[in-house]
Backbone as a chain_set.jsonl record, in Angstrom:
{"seq": "MAIVEATIVPIGTSTTSVSKYVADCHKVLQDVKDIKYMLTPMGTIFEGELDAILEVIRKMHEIPFKEGAMRVSTMIKIDDRRDKKGTMEQKLNSVKEKLDM", "coords": {"N": [[5.782, 18.079, -20.561], [5.376, 17.218, -17.233], [4.8, 19.241, -13.793], [3.908, 18.071, -11.015], [2.658, 18.494, -8.04], [1.997, 16.768, -5.159], [0.048, 16.08, -1.664], [-0.576, 13.162, 0.433], [-2.214, 12.274, 2.653], [-2.973, 10.159, 5.536], [-5.781, 9.161, 7.137], [-7.268, 9.114, 11.174], [-5.693, 7.325, 12.046], [-3.542, 6.255, 15.055], [-1.578, 8.192, 15.741], [-0.948, 11.423, 15.783], [1.536, 11.756, 13.748], [2.834, 11.703, 11.049], [5.269, 10.854, 9.728], [6.081, 8.215, 9.484], [3.891, 7.667, 7.523], [4.561, 8.929, 4.621], [7.666, 8.123, 4.376], [7.062, 5.685, 4.078], [5.133, 5.264, 1.346], [6.876, 6.661, 0.077], [8.792, 4.749, -0.602], [7.689, 3.689, -2.692], [8.458, 5.07, -4.828], [11.316, 4.327, -5.118], [12.111, 2.157, -7.593], [11.213, 3.805, -9.22], [11.176, 4.757, -12.687], [12.528, 7.791, -15.022], [11.005, 9.64, -13.892], [11.237, 12.499, -12.021], [11.438, 13.233, -8.579], [10.598, 15.138, -6.171], [11.061, 15.756, -2.419], [9.186, 17.462, -0.373], [8.922, 19.58, 2.774], [6.287, 19.571, 2.843], [4.953, 17.981, 0.781], [4.906, 16.04, -2.175], [7.153, 16.839, -5.193], [6.755, 16.069, -8.651], [8.531, 15.332, -11.573], [7.997, 14.78, -14.99], [6.242, 12.765, -17.564], [2.939, 13.463, -17.631], [0.654, 11.291, -17.213], [2.321, 8.813, -16.285], [2.669, 10.371, -13.86], [0.686, 10.224, -12.209], [0.071, 7.454, -12.304], [1.936, 6.866, -10.316], [1.006, 8.392, -7.967], [-1.063, 6.984, -7.231], [-0.507, 4.559, -6.76], [0.999, 5.979, -4.597], [-1.033, 6.625, -2.958], [-2.697, 4.489, -2.132], [-0.728, 2.966, 0.084], [-1.285, 4.418, 2.318], [-3.533, 2.701, 3.565], [-2.667, 0.273, 3.281], [-1.244, 0.34, 5.255], [-2.692, 0.52, 7.412], [-4.924, 2.982, 7.668], [-8.003, 4.349, 8.013], [-8.907, 6.125, 6.48], [-7.853, 7.728, 3.37], [-6.523, 11.49, 2.45], [-5.613, 12.888, -0.335], [-4.046, 15.027, -2.291], [-3.65, 16.984, -5.357], [-1.864, 19.185, -7.352], [-1.296, 20.475, -10.484], [0.88, 21.69, -13.062], [0.996, 21.542, -16.507], [2.348, 22.346, -18.447], [2.508, 23.618, -22.296], [3.419, 24.96, -24.265], [6.397, 25.174, -24.25], [9.161, 23.7, -22.398], [8.709, 22.52, -19.76], [10.81, 22.416, -16.352], [11.318, 21.493, -12.8], [14.116, 22.933, -11.739], [13.831, 24.785, -13.539], [11.568, 26.754, -13.274], [11.97, 27.58, -10.641], [14.219, 28.511, -11.516], [13.967, 30.854, -12.893], [12.543, 32.799, -11.467], [14.13, 33.193, -9.1], [15.916, 34.526, -11.368], [14.197, 37.139, -10.808], [14.412, 37.737, -8.942], [17.417, 38.582, -8.408], [17.361, 41.487, -9.87]], "CA": [[6.162, 16.864, -19.01], [4.212, 18.199, -16.374], [5.316, 19.06, -12.727], [3.085, 17.943, -10.386], [2.297, 18.529, -6.938], [1.243, 15.655, -4.546], [0.633, 15.776, -0.667], [-0.501, 12.153, 0.681], [-2.719, 12.246, 4.635], [-3.561, 9.236, 6.879], [-6.7, 9.673, 8.388], [-8.083, 8.194, 11.208], [-4.156, 6.873, 13.013], [-2.941, 5.911, 16.413], [-0.87, 9.033, 16.113], [-0.814, 13.136, 14.729], [2.547, 11.577, 13.199], [2.629, 11.153, 10.113], [6.7, 10.278, 8.889], [5.84, 6.804, 8.749], [3.407, 7.297, 6.199], [5.145, 9.601, 3.637], [8.375, 7.305, 4.359], [6.395, 3.907, 3.449], [4.648, 5.992, 0.3], [8.718, 7.449, -1.023], [9.229, 3.419, -0.857], [7.176, 3.233, -4.179], [9.256, 5.561, -5.918], [12.627, 3.409, -5.679], [12.085, 1.698, -9.007], [10.551, 4.607, -10.509], [11.928, 5.398, -13.836], [11.6, 8.579, -15.876], [9.962, 10.63, -12.777], [12.462, 13.101, -10.967], [10.989, 13.729, -7.576], [11.597, 15.429, -4.413], [10.348, 15.428, -1.357], [9.161, 18.864, 0.276], [7.908, 19.222, 4.508], [4.835, 19.666, 3.315], [4.627, 17.327, -0.271], [6.34, 15.675, -3.054], [6.976, 17.38, -6.375], [6.989, 15.422, -9.032], [8.513, 16.103, -12.87], [8.089, 13.892, -15.616], [4.864, 11.995, -18.115], [1.401, 13.193, -16.637], [-0.009, 9.624, -17.574], [3.299, 7.752, -15.501], [2.875, 10.658, -12.394], [-0.448, 9.84, -11.766], [-0.139, 6.364, -11.595], [2.534, 6.587, -9.124], [0.682, 8.479, -6.712], [-2.746, 6.34, -7.413], [-0.093, 3.7, -6.108], [1.403, 5.811, -2.544], [-2.436, 6.663, -2.211], [-3.209, 3.469, -1.304], [0.336, 2.934, 1.407], [-1.528, 4.284, 3.661], [-4.793, 2.124, 3.967], [-2.28, -0.896, 3.621], [-0.825, 0.487, 6.79], [-3.904, 0.784, 8.751], [-5.636, 4.499, 7.164], [-9.37, 4.484, 7.438], [-9.083, 7.157, 5.558], [-6.879, 9.226, 2.776], [-6.86, 12.457, 1.464], [-5.106, 13.056, -1.219], [-4.638, 16.723, -2.829], [-2.658, 17.176, -6.32], [-1.724, 20.231, -8.517], [-0.757, 19.899, -12.021], [0.995, 22.208, -14.208], [1.045, 21.483, -17.42], [2.844, 23.67, -19.921], [2.41, 22.36, -23.795], [4.016, 25.837, -25.165], [7.737, 25.131, -23.487], [9.454, 21.79, -21.792], [9.457, 23.469, -17.58], [10.759, 21.772, -15.302], [11.454, 22.211, -11.231], [15.202, 23.377, -11.907], [13.709, 26.098, -14.308], [10.983, 27.613, -12.361], [12.92, 28.018, -8.902], [15.703, 29.697, -11.738], [13.015, 32.338, -13.26], [11.64, 33.604, -10.356], [15.713, 33.69, -8.797], [16.371, 35.583, -11.946], [13.669, 37.996, -10.908], [14.758, 38.364, -6.985], [18.371, 39.444, -8.622], [16.881, 42.55, -10.423]], "C": [[5.16, 17.973, -18.235], [5.092, 18.132, -15.065], [3.933, 19.058, -12.089], [2.743, 17.462, -8.821], [1.575, 17.945, -5.616], [1.28, 15.983, -2.886], [-1.08, 14.244, 0.022], [-1.461, 11.976, 1.993], [-3.105, 11.384, 4.823], [-5.083, 10.145, 7.27], [-7.466, 9.524, 9.096], [-6.861, 7.686, 12.07], [-4.203, 7.334, 14.13], [-2.671, 7.723, 16.658], [-1.369, 10.155, 15.236], [0.636, 12.701, 13.901], [2.204, 11.084, 12.154], [4.023, 10.478, 8.67], [6.407, 8.599, 8.192], [5.242, 6.237, 7.438], [3.833, 7.634, 4.952], [6.513, 8.677, 3.334], [7.995, 6.114, 3.406], [5.783, 4.39, 1.932], [5.859, 6.561, -0.731], [9.336, 6.055, -1.607], [8.877, 2.885, -2.122], [7.991, 3.828, -4.624], [11.046, 5.163, -6.2], [12.326, 3.357, -7.008], [11.618, 2.508, -9.833], [11.649, 5.164, -11.462], [11.531, 6.52, -14.308], [11.006, 9.476, -15.337], [11.272, 11.241, -11.67], [10.999, 13.806, -10.251], [11.72, 14.306, -6.814], [10.62, 15.822, -3.415], [10.664, 16.818, -0.658], [8.555, 18.809, 1.992], [6.762, 19.305, 4.258], [4.523, 18.891, 1.766], [5.398, 16.401, -0.859], [5.744, 16.505, -4.323], [7.507, 16.41, -7.322], [7.53, 15.935, -11.247], [8.572, 14.97, -14.003], [6.441, 13.768, -16.668], [3.787, 12.066, -17.53], [1.381, 11.62, -15.705], [0.943, 8.895, -15.91], [3.175, 8.913, -13.739], [1.701, 9.68, -11.463], [-0.724, 8.468, -11.134], [0.758, 6.281, -10.908], [1.603, 7.144, -7.481], [-0.54, 7.62, -6.678], [-1.802, 5.363, -6.38], [0.22, 3.833, -4.371], [-0.126, 6.751, -2.108], [-2.566, 5.636, -1.472], [-1.769, 2.26, -0.533], [-0.548, 2.796, 2.446], [-2.636, 3.334, 4.151], [-3.895, 0.886, 4.005], [-1.86, -1.23, 4.941], [-1.457, 0.425, 7.822], [-4.803, 1.876, 8.518], [-6.631, 3.677, 7.29], [-9.42, 5.183, 6.378], [-7.994, 8.053, 4.979], [-7.473, 10.144, 1.981], [-6.247, 12.493, 0.385], [-5.3, 14.386, -2.145], [-3.36, 16.419, -3.95], [-2.962, 18.067, -7.289], [-1.3, 20.415, -9.415], [-0.224, 20.703, -12.408], [1.761, 21.252, -14.178], [1.086, 21.915, -18.594], [2.64, 22.608, -20.809], [2.947, 23.007, -24.57], [5.76, 25.939, -25.474], [7.94, 23.58, -22.892], [9.477, 22.617, -20.329], [9.433, 22.768, -17.023], [10.921, 22.601, -14.034], [12.698, 22.958, -11.408], [14.361, 24.923, -12.791], [12.671, 26.781, -14.275], [11.559, 28.221, -11.513], [14.055, 29.379, -10.408], [14.73, 30.619, -12.469], [12.215, 33.25, -12.753], [13.101, 34.137, -9.625], [16.288, 35.096, -9.544], [16.013, 37.475, -11.737], [13.987, 38.766, -9.617], [16.385, 39.281, -7.682], [18.302, 40.474, -9.659], [17.856, 43.85, -9.491]], "O": [[4.539, 18.998, -18.516], [5.975, 17.279, -14.983], [3.002, 19.782, -12.44], [2.598, 16.287, -8.483], [0.674, 18.582, -5.071], [2.426, 16.193, -2.489], [-2.283, 14.501, -0.027], [-1.052, 10.892, 2.409], [-4.141, 11.357, 4.158], [-5.302, 11.321, 7.56], [-8.606, 9.602, 8.639], [-7.282, 7.649, 13.226], [-4.677, 8.425, 14.45], [-3.303, 8.416, 17.455], [-2.033, 9.989, 14.213], [0.909, 13.665, 13.186], [1.4, 10.154, 12.082], [3.935, 10.009, 7.536], [6.475, 8.075, 7.08], [5.509, 5.299, 6.687], [3.602, 6.825, 4.053], [6.654, 8.382, 2.147], [8.487, 5.749, 2.338], [6.138, 3.52, 1.137], [5.779, 6.81, -1.934], [10.064, 5.97, -2.596], [9.443, 1.933, -2.659], [8.759, 3.005, -5.122], [11.781, 5.548, -7.11], [12.258, 4.406, -7.647], [11.512, 2.24, -11.03], [12.663, 5.799, -11.172], [10.316, 6.709, -14.244], [10.389, 10.265, -16.052], [11.964, 10.636, -10.851], [10.057, 14.441, -10.725], [12.935, 14.238, -6.631], [9.471, 16.175, -3.677], [11.774, 17.283, -0.401], [7.747, 17.932, 2.299], [5.956, 19.171, 5.178], [3.45, 19.377, 1.409], [6.401, 15.928, -0.325], [4.573, 16.8, -4.562], [8.574, 15.86, -7.048], [6.881, 16.704, -11.957], [9.427, 14.124, -13.74], [5.581, 14.632, -16.494], [3.377, 11.098, -16.89], [1.705, 11.116, -14.63], [0.422, 8.601, -14.835], [3.503, 8.42, -12.66], [1.789, 8.867, -10.542], [-1.333, 8.19, -10.101], [0.65, 5.135, -10.473], [1.551, 6.592, -6.382], [-1.054, 7.771, -5.57], [-2.201, 5.298, -5.217], [0.071, 3.06, -3.424], [-0.218, 7.424, -1.082], [-2.567, 5.723, -0.244], [-1.827, 1.033, -0.613], [-0.751, 1.851, 3.207], [-2.606, 3.188, 5.373], [-4.3, 0.158, 4.911], [-1.925, -2.27, 5.597], [-1.019, 0.303, 8.966], [-5.738, 1.792, 9.315], [-6.558, 2.509, 6.908], [-9.998, 4.804, 5.359], [-7.344, 8.875, 5.625], [-8.401, 10.027, 1.181], [-6.644, 11.426, -0.082], [-6.372, 14.753, -2.626], [-2.335, 15.813, -3.636], [-3.96, 17.991, -8.005], [-0.173, 20.751, -9.05], [-1.171, 21.459, -12.189], [2.47, 20.576, -13.433], [0.27, 21.928, -19.515], [2.576, 21.394, -20.616], [3.242, 22.469, -25.637], [6.318, 26.484, -26.426], [7.166, 22.623, -22.918], [10.447, 23.311, -20.024], [8.39, 22.147, -16.815], [10.787, 23.821, -13.942], [12.373, 24.119, -11.161], [14.552, 26.051, -12.335], [12.564, 27.579, -15.207], [11.694, 29.443, -11.581], [14.41, 30.548, -10.259], [15.421, 31.638, -12.462], [11.491, 34.125, -13.228], [13.281, 35.352, -9.542], [16.774, 36.124, -9.072], [16.646, 38.484, -12.048], [13.871, 39.959, -9.337], [16.489, 40.489, -7.472], [19.233, 40.418, -10.462], [17.684, 45.044, -9.736]]}, "num_chains": 1, "name": "protein.A"}
């Protein structure tokens, strides 16, 4: 199980606002099964099998092009832990426990 963060940024658009592009990218996720995701102010965090997540990110990467962007920059950060199952919630709880010391 992997936890992946992706930020997809259209470049060369007619406006500095990207919320429409973000919303259109997230429409790809409506039919996705077996991947948990969370929209954040700076990107999207995914939890699931790495191959499935990368396939979804690839589809999302194409959306701004379909919407007229001439260039797209996609940043991907992968946490692929193999010694035990990690989840978004588990990672947050681990830090919260240490804050309550």
